[in-house]
All heavy atoms as an XYZ file, in Angstrom:
779
protein
N       0.823     -1.200     -0.007
C       0.001      0.022      0.020
C       0.842      1.238      0.013
O       0.691      2.139     -0.832
C      -0.920     -0.020      1.187
C      -1.726      1.218      1.418
C      -2.844      1.357      0.386
C      -2.378      1.229      2.781
N       1.836      1.307      0.882
C       2.549      2.616      1.004
C       3.314      3.033     -0.224
O       3.275      4.195     -0.566
C       3.506      2.508      2.234
C       2.807      2.477      3.633
C       3.838      2.465      4.716
C       1.861      3.652      3.774
N       4.118      2.191     -0.830
C       4.843      2.701     -2.079
C       3.941      3.347     -3.061
O       4.316      4.321     -3.668
C       5.589      1.475     -2.557
C       5.787      0.615     -1.373
C       4.500      0.804     -0.513
N       2.774      2.823     -3.281
C       1.902      3.431     -4.237
C       1.385      4.824     -3.815
O       1.039      5.654     -4.609
C       0.671      2.592     -4.609
O      -0.097      2.328     -3.395
C       1.101      1.269     -5.260
N       1.328      5.075     -2.494
C       0.952      6.355     -2.025
C       1.952      7.448     -2.289
O       1.635      8.614     -2.265
C       0.659      6.217     -0.444
C      -0.364      5.362      0.052
C      -0.378      5.319      1.542
C      -1.677      5.816     -0.455
N       3.200      7.075     -2.542
C       4.271      8.027     -2.603
C       4.548      8.578     -3.970
O       4.945      9.657     -4.114
C       5.560      7.361     -2.121
C       5.416      6.565     -0.817
C       6.797      8.310     -1.976
C       4.806      7.328      0.268
N       4.122      7.911     -4.930
C       4.669      8.213     -6.244
C       3.761      9.144     -7.143
O       4.053      9.329     -8.327
C       4.855      6.934     -7.052
C       5.781      5.944     -6.412
C       5.882      4.645     -7.075
C       7.206      6.573     -6.262
N       2.730      9.680     -6.556
C       1.818     10.568     -7.370
C       2.536     11.729     -7.859
O       2.629     11.946     -9.088
C       0.535     10.879     -6.631
C      -0.328     11.835     -7.417
C      -0.186      9.639     -6.216
N       3.073     12.556     -7.100
C       3.943     13.651     -7.493
C       4.636     14.184     -6.274
O       4.202     13.840     -5.076
C       3.118     14.764     -8.301
C       1.800     15.127     -7.628
N       1.663     15.735     -6.521
C       0.560     14.852     -8.169
C       0.391     15.946     -6.275
N      -0.308     15.389     -7.269
N       5.544     15.122     -6.377
C       6.261     15.634     -5.131
C       5.464     16.107     -4.032
O       5.750     15.874     -2.911
C       7.183     16.647     -5.710
C       7.354     16.278     -7.139
C       6.053     15.705     -7.616
N       4.387     16.874     -4.367
C       3.537     17.395     -3.284
C       2.999     16.292     -2.401
O       3.095     16.333     -1.165
C       2.406     18.252     -3.805
C       1.479     18.844     -2.789
C       2.163     19.848     -1.766
C       0.314     19.545     -3.372
N       2.362     15.271     -3.027
C       1.883     14.176     -2.211
C       2.984     13.313     -1.568
O       2.767     12.788     -0.466
C       0.988     13.306     -3.150
S      -0.617     14.066     -3.570
N       4.072     13.171     -2.254
C       5.209     12.411     -1.700
C       5.682     13.072     -0.377
O       5.941     12.378      0.562
C       6.368     12.284     -2.667
O       5.915     11.590     -3.795
N       5.857     14.368     -0.440
C       6.373     15.097      0.744
C       5.347     15.098      1.793
O       5.647     14.953      2.979
C       6.852     16.508      0.289
C       8.035     16.527     -0.582
C       8.223     17.920     -1.198
C       9.254     16.197      0.192
N       4.061     15.242      1.437
C       3.012     15.223      2.365
C       3.016     13.799      3.041
O       2.746     13.799      4.320
C       1.643     15.504      1.695
C       0.435     15.345      2.525
C       0.071     16.315      3.383
C      -0.265     14.153      2.437
C      -1.058     16.119      4.208
C      -1.411     13.986      3.229
C      -1.813     15.033      4.095
N       3.037     12.874      2.267
C       3.008     11.458      2.803
C       4.244     11.242      3.806
O       3.967     10.688      4.864
C       3.164     10.440      1.704
N       5.350     11.684      3.487
C       6.553     11.490      4.339
C       6.269     12.161      5.697
O       6.492     11.583      6.768
C       7.780     12.126      3.798
C       9.006     11.834      4.721
C      10.248     12.322      4.135
C      11.376     12.007      5.175
N      12.654     12.508      4.692
N       5.661     13.380      5.745
C       5.426     14.065      6.927
C       4.169     13.517      7.722
O       4.120     13.701      8.938
C       5.234     15.520      6.624
C       5.173     16.399      7.922
C       5.286     17.884      7.602
O       6.208     18.257      6.865
O       4.417     18.646      8.030
N       3.233     12.997      7.015
C       1.911     12.691      7.706
C       1.485     11.276      7.809
O       0.632     10.890      8.642
C       0.824     13.478      7.017
C       0.963     14.932      7.160
O       0.713     15.469      8.294
N       1.493     15.640      6.227
N       1.971     10.355      6.962
C       1.456      8.944      7.011
C       1.584      8.279      8.330
O       0.574      7.624      8.755
C       2.161      8.103      5.937
C       1.830      8.325      4.535
C       2.559      7.282      3.586
C       0.345      8.200      4.243
N       2.597      8.501      9.052
C       2.823      7.814     10.327
C       1.828      8.281     11.393
O       1.594      7.590     12.393
C       4.229      7.966     10.877
C       5.250      7.135     10.106
O       4.817      6.168      9.475
N       6.472      7.522     10.120
N       1.190      9.432     11.185
C       0.274      9.996     12.168
C      -1.228      9.766     11.742
O      -2.065     10.115     12.535
C       0.528     11.505     12.282
C       1.886     11.794     12.880
C       1.932     13.349     13.116
N       2.051     13.974     11.807
C       2.838     15.001     11.629
N       3.559     15.532     12.554
N       2.925     15.560     10.413
N      -1.461      9.239     10.609
C      -2.812      9.075     10.140
C      -3.517      7.852     10.694
O      -2.810      6.788     10.914
C      -2.816      8.976      8.587
C      -2.541     10.324      7.893
S      -2.753     10.023      6.111
C      -2.396     11.640      5.500
N      -4.775      8.007     10.955
C      -5.597      6.846     11.324
C      -5.764      5.947     10.086
O      -5.562      6.388      8.944
C      -6.966      7.335     11.907
O      -7.707      7.910     10.811
N      -6.379      4.794     10.346
C      -6.659      3.916      9.220
C      -7.686      4.529      8.298
O      -7.565      4.468      7.031
C      -7.204      2.520      9.687
C      -7.431      1.539      8.634
C      -7.825      0.169      9.127
O      -7.561     -0.111     10.290
O      -8.314     -0.565      8.303
N      -8.670      5.292      8.848
C      -9.686      5.932      8.015
C      -8.978      7.008      7.095
O      -9.248      7.139      5.923
C     -10.710      6.560      8.820
C     -11.775      7.291      8.021
C     -12.778      8.021      8.826
O     -12.766      8.043     10.089
N     -13.828      8.602      8.162
N      -8.079      7.795      7.726
C      -7.339      8.789      6.964
C      -6.510      8.174      5.865
O      -6.452      8.733      4.777
C      -6.530      9.652      7.915
C      -7.426     10.588      8.784
C      -6.514     11.338      9.790
O      -5.612     10.768     10.394
N      -6.891     12.586     10.017
N      -5.831      7.086      6.199
C      -5.009      6.438      5.159
C      -5.896      5.918      4.013
O      -5.470      6.095      2.856
C      -4.317      5.205      5.752
C      -3.170      5.552      6.735
C      -2.641      4.290      7.424
C      -1.990      6.215      5.961
N      -7.054      5.483      4.288
C      -8.005      5.005      3.244
C      -8.445      6.244      2.399
O      -8.519      6.129      1.230
C      -9.215      4.282      3.817
C      -8.823      2.920      4.338
O      -7.881      2.299      3.851
N      -9.580      2.465      5.313
N      -8.726      7.329      3.033
C      -9.090      8.540      2.369
C      -7.960      9.064      1.403
O      -8.144      9.457      0.281
C      -9.499      9.704      3.312
C     -10.873      9.478      4.024
C     -11.019     10.473      5.144
C     -11.988      9.494      3.058
N      -6.709      8.999      1.982
C      -5.567      9.437      1.179
C      -5.363      8.533     -0.001
O      -5.081      8.966     -1.053
C      -4.356      9.505      2.091
C      -3.113     10.033      1.363
C      -3.100     11.323      1.041
C      -2.094      9.166      1.099
C      -1.937     11.828      0.285
C      -0.941      9.655      0.412
C      -0.934     10.974     -0.008
O       0.181     11.438     -0.641
N      -5.504      7.206      0.280
C      -5.319      6.243     -0.850
C      -6.368      6.520     -1.944
O      -5.996      6.518     -3.144
C      -5.460      4.835     -0.275
C      -5.248      3.727     -1.263
O      -4.112      3.744     -1.856
O      -6.179      3.030     -1.582
N      -7.576      6.737     -1.538
C      -8.632      7.072     -2.513
C      -8.317      8.383     -3.280
O      -8.397      8.461     -4.483
C      -9.992      7.200     -1.782
C     -11.102      7.364     -2.719
C     -12.450      7.296     -1.851
N     -13.448      7.889     -2.693
C     -14.031      9.093     -2.425
N     -13.774      9.712     -1.317
N     -14.929      9.556     -3.229
N      -7.834      9.350     -2.539
C      -7.515     10.635     -3.127
C      -6.470     10.495     -4.227
O      -6.601     11.081     -5.280
C      -7.020     11.612     -2.043
C      -6.440     12.991     -2.623
C      -7.560     13.800     -3.213
C      -5.863     13.693     -1.511
N      -5.392      9.771     -3.950
C      -4.296      9.726     -4.972
C      -4.566      8.652     -6.057
O      -3.879      8.602     -7.058
C      -2.955      9.423     -4.278
C      -2.898      8.110     -3.619
C      -2.594     10.555     -3.336
C      -1.497      7.700     -3.195
N      -5.543      7.770     -5.828
C      -5.846      6.805     -6.872
C      -7.079      6.946     -7.704
O      -7.061      6.452     -8.846
C      -5.880      5.383     -6.226
C      -4.506      4.946     -5.837
O      -3.591      4.849     -6.629
N      -4.318      4.646     -4.493
N      -8.067      7.692     -7.214
C      -9.267      7.829     -8.019
C      -9.346      8.890     -9.003
O      -9.821      8.728    -10.109
C     -10.456      7.921     -7.059
C     -10.863      6.582     -6.382
C     -12.069      6.600     -5.588
O     -12.951      7.551     -5.821
O     -12.291      5.753     -4.785
N      -8.844     10.104     -8.738
C      -8.895     11.169     -9.780
C      -8.090     10.719    -10.981
O      -7.031     10.050    -10.905
C      -8.232     12.355     -9.130
C      -8.365     12.160     -7.684
C      -8.324     10.671     -7.453
N      -8.587     10.970    -12.177
C      -7.892     10.536    -13.390
C      -6.705     11.336    -13.763
O      -5.905     10.975    -14.577
C      -8.876     10.513    -14.540
O      -9.414     11.775    -14.747
N      -6.604     12.511    -13.150
C      -5.485     13.371    -13.447
C      -4.788     13.946    -12.191
O      -5.507     14.564    -11.345
C      -6.085     14.571    -14.194
C      -5.082     15.600    -14.733
O      -3.930     15.554    -14.282
N      -5.449     16.425    -15.635
N      -3.524     13.630    -12.017
C      -2.834     14.030    -10.831
C      -2.839     15.554    -10.664
O      -2.747     16.071     -9.517
C      -1.437     13.611    -10.847
C      -1.300     12.076    -10.746
O      -2.252     11.470    -10.305
O      -0.152     11.516    -10.952
N      -2.916     16.317    -11.720
C      -2.925     17.772    -11.627
C      -4.198     18.248    -10.894
O      -4.102     19.318    -10.254
C      -2.776     18.353    -13.014
C      -1.415     18.357    -13.479
C      -0.895     17.513    -14.451
C      -0.333     19.237    -13.042
N       0.450     17.787    -14.600
C       0.837     18.874    -13.810
C      -0.271     20.264    -12.143
C       2.068     19.475    -13.573
C       0.971     20.881    -11.949
C       2.083     20.507    -12.689
N      -5.226     17.535    -11.014
C      -6.455     17.875    -10.262
C      -6.154     17.923     -8.761
O      -6.524     18.834     -8.049
C      -7.600     16.876    -10.445
C      -8.180     16.992    -11.887
O      -8.042     18.120    -12.482
O      -8.787     16.047    -12.294
N      -5.415     16.961     -8.232
C      -5.038     16.942     -6.851
C      -4.220     18.200     -6.447
O      -4.457     18.847     -5.466
C      -4.212     15.724     -6.462
C      -5.110     14.386     -6.717
C      -3.789     15.642     -4.974
C      -4.288     13.132     -6.701
N      -3.286     18.512     -7.367
C      -2.472     19.657     -7.109
C      -3.312     20.911     -7.096
O      -3.185     21.782     -6.175
C      -1.394     19.770     -8.197
C      -0.504     21.030     -8.072
C       0.531     21.074     -7.192
C      -0.795     22.121     -8.810
C       1.306     22.214     -6.985
C      -0.020     23.298     -8.683
C       0.986     23.322     -7.778
O       1.768     24.452     -7.686
N      -4.246     21.101     -8.035
C      -5.102     22.229     -8.105
C      -5.980     22.412     -6.872
O      -6.198     23.428     -6.389
C      -5.929     22.299     -9.398
C      -5.145     22.427    -10.633
C      -5.440     21.736    -11.784
C      -3.996     23.290    -10.723
C      -4.720     21.815    -12.966
C      -3.259     23.417    -11.858
C      -3.613     22.673    -13.014
O      -2.927     22.793    -14.192
N      -6.469     21.219     -6.448
C      -7.370     21.277     -5.213
C      -6.507     21.605     -4.036
O      -6.959     22.387     -3.175
C      -8.045     19.910     -4.968
C      -8.832     19.366     -6.131
C      -9.444     20.135     -7.147
C      -9.124     18.010     -6.477
N     -10.126     19.279     -8.002
C      -9.938     17.991     -7.636
C      -8.780     16.829     -5.913
C     -10.372     16.855     -8.210
C      -9.276     15.620     -6.442
C     -10.051     15.675     -7.579
N      -5.328     21.051     -3.949
C      -4.475     21.301     -2.757
C      -4.019     22.731     -2.645
O      -3.853     23.331     -1.562
C      -3.284     20.362     -2.710
N      -3.752     23.363     -3.868
C      -3.318     24.735     -3.827
C      -4.518     25.705     -4.032
O      -4.288     26.918     -4.081
C      -2.367     24.990     -4.989
O      -3.013     24.587     -6.216
C      -1.041     24.108     -4.796
N      -5.680     25.190     -3.943
C      -6.923     25.966     -4.050
C      -7.016     26.733     -5.380
O      -7.734     27.762     -5.467
C      -7.082     26.842     -2.840
C      -7.108     26.094     -1.530
C      -7.308     26.873     -0.317
O      -8.467     27.220      0.059
O      -6.236     27.225      0.284
N      -6.404     26.299     -6.421
C      -6.585     26.830     -7.747
C      -7.893     26.496     -8.314
O      -8.439     27.223     -9.164
C      -5.399     26.428     -8.726
N      -8.414     25.330     -7.876
C      -9.759     24.867     -8.297
C     -10.469     24.305     -7.045
O      -9.769     23.862     -6.140
C      -9.634     23.703     -9.324
C      -9.084     24.163    -10.681
C      -9.059     22.931    -11.651
C      -8.594     23.361    -13.022
N      -8.565     22.216    -13.955
N     -11.758     24.399     -7.027
C     -12.453     23.851     -5.910
C     -12.419     22.265     -5.834
O     -12.401     21.623     -6.843
C     -13.910     24.244     -6.106
C     -14.024     24.745     -7.498
C     -12.663     25.071     -8.026
N     -12.351     21.771     -4.637
C     -12.230     20.370     -4.437
C     -13.723     19.761     -4.627
O     -14.575     20.303     -3.963
C     -11.744     20.007     -3.053
O     -10.443     20.648     -2.839
C     -11.621     18.543     -2.804
N     -13.864     18.708     -5.438
C     -15.133     18.090     -5.491
C     -15.616     17.530     -4.138
O     -14.735     17.109     -3.287
C     -14.917     16.917     -6.450
C     -13.696     17.315     -7.258
C     -12.823     18.090     -6.278
N     -16.847     17.545     -3.944
C     -17.459     17.162     -2.614
C     -16.915     15.738     -2.185
O     -16.644     15.496     -0.985
C     -18.950     17.189     -2.732
N     -16.735     14.802     -3.134
C     -16.320     13.424     -2.742
C     -14.942     13.345     -2.213
O     -14.561     12.379     -1.551
C     -16.571     12.429     -3.881
C     -15.711     12.722     -5.097
C     -16.451     13.515     -6.134
O     -17.379     14.305     -5.816
O     -16.052     13.429     -7.373
N     -14.110     14.445     -2.412
C     -12.746     14.456     -1.916
C     -12.606     15.462     -0.857
O     -11.503     15.665     -0.335
C     -11.732     14.659     -3.055
C     -11.760     13.503     -4.077
C     -12.313     13.717     -5.331
C     -11.254     12.341     -3.693
C     -12.287     12.714     -6.270
C     -11.261     11.244     -4.682
C     -11.813     11.461     -5.875
N     -13.601     16.173     -0.441
C     -13.554     17.172      0.590
C     -13.635     16.538      1.967
O     -14.750     16.055      2.355
C     -14.702     18.254      0.390
C     -14.493     19.400      1.311
C     -13.164     20.163      1.100
O     -12.936     20.679      0.022
O     -12.303     20.147      2.074
N     -12.483     16.352      2.591
C     -12.486     15.709      3.937
C     -11.263     16.169      4.764
O     -10.558     17.029      4.242
C     -12.407     14.188      3.715
C     -11.324     13.685      2.829
O     -10.161     14.069      3.066
N     -11.626     13.008      1.758
N     -11.057     15.627      5.871
C      -9.967     16.105      6.723
C      -8.538     15.883      6.076
O      -7.623     16.693      6.259
C      -9.977     15.524      8.124
C      -9.907     13.987      8.187
O     -10.390     13.325      7.244
O      -9.350     13.470      9.191
N      -8.376     14.823      5.265
C      -7.060     14.587      4.616
C      -6.879     15.704      3.550
O      -5.709     16.186      3.472
C      -7.065     13.186      3.987
C      -5.795     12.995      3.165
C      -7.087     12.101      5.109
N      -7.857     16.065      2.832
C      -7.693     17.107      1.851
C      -7.393     18.440      2.593
O      -6.550     19.223      2.119
C      -8.962     17.314      0.951
C      -8.847     18.402     -0.041
S      -7.372     18.409     -1.082
C      -7.853     17.168     -2.274
N      -7.993     18.695      3.718
C      -7.705     19.884      4.488
C      -6.242     19.819      4.961
O      -5.545     20.908      4.936
C      -8.632     19.962      5.694
N      -5.786     18.698      5.390
C      -4.346     18.562      5.773
C      -3.439     18.835      4.602
O      -2.418     19.486      4.735
C      -4.084     17.127      6.348
C      -4.748     16.844      7.650
S      -4.752     15.067      8.066
C      -2.966     14.707      8.165
N      -3.747     18.258      3.381
C      -2.981     18.468      2.258
C      -2.995     19.938      1.811
O      -1.925     20.505      1.483
C      -3.464     17.625      1.129
C      -2.706     17.605     -0.180
C      -1.186     17.295     -0.028
C      -3.336     16.741     -1.270
N      -4.121     20.606      1.919
C      -4.135     22.050      1.561
C      -3.307     22.895      2.534
O      -2.557     23.733      2.096
C      -5.647     22.561      1.688
C      -6.377     22.475      0.429
C      -7.610     23.310      0.382
N      -8.506     22.930      1.492
C      -9.523     22.063      1.333
N      -9.733     21.479      0.208
N     -10.277     21.756      2.329
N      -3.334     22.525      3.783
C      -2.506     23.232      4.771
C      -0.996     22.982      4.460
O      -0.206     23.839      4.573
C      -2.859     22.785      6.224
C      -2.268     23.616      7.306
C      -2.836     25.025      7.274
O      -3.849     25.342      6.763
O      -1.999     25.934      7.750
N      -0.668     21.727      4.148
C       0.694     21.380      3.827
C       1.180     22.167      2.597
O       2.314     22.607      2.568
C       0.794     19.869      3.582
C       2.192     19.388      3.296
C       3.176     19.232      4.291
C       2.555     19.187      1.958
C       4.409     18.805      4.025
C       3.872     18.709      1.658
C       4.799     18.570      2.733
N       0.280     22.276      1.621
C       0.673     22.919      0.373
C       0.974     24.414      0.585
O       1.738     25.028     -0.200
C      -0.471     22.759     -0.660
N       0.408     24.954      1.654
C       0.744     26.436      1.944
C       2.197     26.672      2.283
O       2.662     27.791      2.182
C      -0.211     26.937      3.016
C      -1.645     27.022      2.593
C      -2.516     27.407      3.754
C      -4.018     27.405      3.286
N      -4.914     27.689      4.413
N       2.879     25.618      2.782
C       4.296     25.660      3.111
C       4.653     26.898      3.970
O       5.505     27.679      3.617
C       5.139     25.677      1.822
C       6.557     25.320      2.074
O       6.972     24.938      3.135
N       7.402     25.577      1.074
N       3.959     26.941      5.051
C       4.119     28.140      5.958
C       5.506     28.302      6.529
O       5.994     29.376      6.866
C       3.126     28.058      7.128
C       1.706     28.297      6.643
C       0.660     28.245      7.791
C      -0.666     28.550      7.218
N      -1.729     28.484      8.318
N       6.277     27.141      6.614
C       7.645     27.193      7.101
C       8.641     27.590      6.012
O       9.809     27.643      6.228
C       8.059     25.875      7.697
C       7.186     25.472      8.882
C       7.619     24.102      9.445
C       6.737     23.627     10.508
N       7.075     22.247     10.878
N       8.130     27.753      4.762
C       8.924     28.104      3.588
C      10.136     27.073      3.412
O      11.278     27.414      3.098
C       9.485     29.504      3.739
C       8.419     30.568      3.803
C       7.799     30.748      2.504
N       6.887     31.846      2.500
C       5.768     31.894      1.848
N       5.448     30.850      1.125
N       4.935     32.903      1.914
N       9.778     25.780      3.543
C      10.686     24.733      3.366
C      11.060     24.599      1.899
O      10.131     24.812      0.963
C      10.183     23.349      3.830
C       9.903     23.373      5.304
C       9.116     22.163      5.701
O       8.228     21.692      4.973
O       9.501     21.620      6.811
N      12.240     24.251      1.588
C      12.618     24.017      0.144
C      12.091     22.618     -0.256
O      12.463     21.640      0.394
C      14.127     24.011     -0.010
C      14.620     24.070     -1.403
C      16.068     24.273     -1.529
O      16.829     23.888     -0.614
N      16.563     24.805     -2.611
N      11.265     22.559     -1.246
C      10.635     21.350     -1.636
C      10.915     21.125     -3.155
O       9.993     21.207     -3.963
C       9.178     21.355     -1.328
C       8.803     21.468      0.100
C       7.313     21.584      0.334
N       6.980     21.589      1.716
C       5.757     21.868      2.121
N       4.780     22.177      1.301
N       5.513     21.884      3.432
N      12.108     20.819     -3.465
C      12.476     20.664     -4.868
C      12.550     19.227     -5.390
O      12.531     19.052     -6.581
C      13.845     21.319     -5.056
C      13.963     22.773     -4.747
C      15.391     23.279     -4.915
C      12.993     23.579     -5.587
N      12.506     18.293     -4.456
C      12.562     16.865     -4.936
C      11.733     16.001     -3.985
O      11.460     16.309     -2.887
C      13.983     16.393     -4.995
C      14.693     16.488     -3.636
C      16.186     16.075     -3.731
N      16.423     14.645     -3.799
C      16.554     13.883     -2.759
N      16.461     14.381     -1.504
N      16.829     12.587     -2.902
N      11.337     14.858     -4.541
C      10.661     13.881     -3.754
C      11.603     13.324     -2.642
O      12.809     13.229     -2.849
C      10.214     12.724     -4.651
C       9.122     13.120     -5.589
C       8.462     11.985     -6.293
O       7.266     12.129     -6.560
N       9.144     10.915     -6.571
N      11.029     12.910     -1.543
C      11.848     12.381     -0.489
C      12.387     10.979     -0.837
O      11.792     10.247     -1.615
C      10.877     12.250      0.712
C       9.562     12.112      0.092
C       9.633     12.954     -1.196
N      13.496     10.651     -0.215
C      13.994      9.264     -0.302
C      12.970      8.429      0.373
O      12.267      8.823      1.271
C      15.336      9.189      0.365
C      16.360      9.975     -0.375
O      16.315     10.138     -1.654
O      17.362     10.450      0.281
N      12.897      7.099     -0.005
C      11.941      6.234      0.508
C      12.306      5.469      1.754
O      11.549      4.669      2.279
C      11.444      5.253     -0.585
C      10.907      5.848     -1.852
C      10.500      4.778     -2.809
C       9.661      6.771     -1.547
N      13.496      5.722      2.301
C      13.935      5.012      3.468
C      12.989      5.225      4.679
O      12.886      4.361      5.471
C      15.331      5.460      3.916
C      16.469      4.917      3.060
C      16.639      5.729      1.741
O      16.105      6.847      1.624
O      17.287      5.158      0.817
N      12.334      6.348      4.738
C      11.466      6.686      5.826
C      10.277      5.603      5.958
O       9.734      5.422      7.022
C      10.895      8.085      5.782
C       9.822      8.260      4.765
C       8.484      8.046      5.116
C      10.089      8.565      3.437
C       7.474      8.253      4.204
C       9.156      8.758      2.525
C       7.766      8.601      2.926
O       6.805      8.837      2.016
N       9.984      4.974      4.819
C       8.902      3.938      4.864
C       9.274      2.744      5.762
O       8.361      2.021      6.186
C       8.597      3.434      3.438
C       8.027      4.451      2.506
C       7.924      3.878      1.130
C       6.648      4.825      2.931
N      10.548      2.578      5.978
C      10.962      1.416      6.758
C      11.368      1.762      8.222
O      11.856      0.905      8.897
C      12.141      0.715      5.997
C      11.802      0.403      4.625
C      12.187      1.219      3.556
C      10.913     -0.677      4.320
C      11.828      0.918      2.239
C      10.504     -0.939      2.997
C      10.993     -0.193      1.971
N      11.147      2.991      8.529
C      11.437      3.433      9.990
C      10.293      3.086     10.827
O       9.092      3.073     10.384
C      11.713      4.945      9.964
C      12.883      5.445      9.205
C      13.006      6.903      9.143
O      12.144      7.649      9.642
O      14.020      7.357      8.494
N      10.507      2.787     12.091
C       9.413      2.483     12.997
C       8.498      3.785     13.142
O       9.039      4.886     13.071
C      10.111      2.117     14.321
C      11.534      2.520     14.156
C      11.796      2.685     12.696
N       7.262      3.542     13.412
C       6.318      4.743     13.532
C       6.717      5.602     14.718
O       7.340      5.121     15.685
C       4.981      4.115     13.899
C       5.071      2.683     13.427
C       6.543      2.297     13.519
N       6.557      6.912     14.591
C       6.921      7.833     15.658
C       5.899      7.816     16.752
O       4.786      7.646     16.619
C       6.981      9.309     15.102
C       8.066      9.460     14.089
C       8.124     10.869     13.626
N       7.874     10.805     12.188
C       7.722     11.858     11.488
N       7.461     13.027     12.035
N       7.541     11.795     10.208
């Protein structure tokens, strides 16, 4: 399950690295649905950056978390996808 969650695009990959270990099973299922059901990954990006409204079926707490993450309030440099080693670290 986890490797497929990472590969959508850098925004989702970085979001996953920061948040997957803290998500409930329900949130993980919502995230999995979010990154697998839309036919166009750019839609996720537009929804997360609020360039386009999020469809009702994807409007949930995980989308709210992704929107907040996309704001990058800490002004972190996000130029590349994370290495995948974190997938094998014990949960925090």
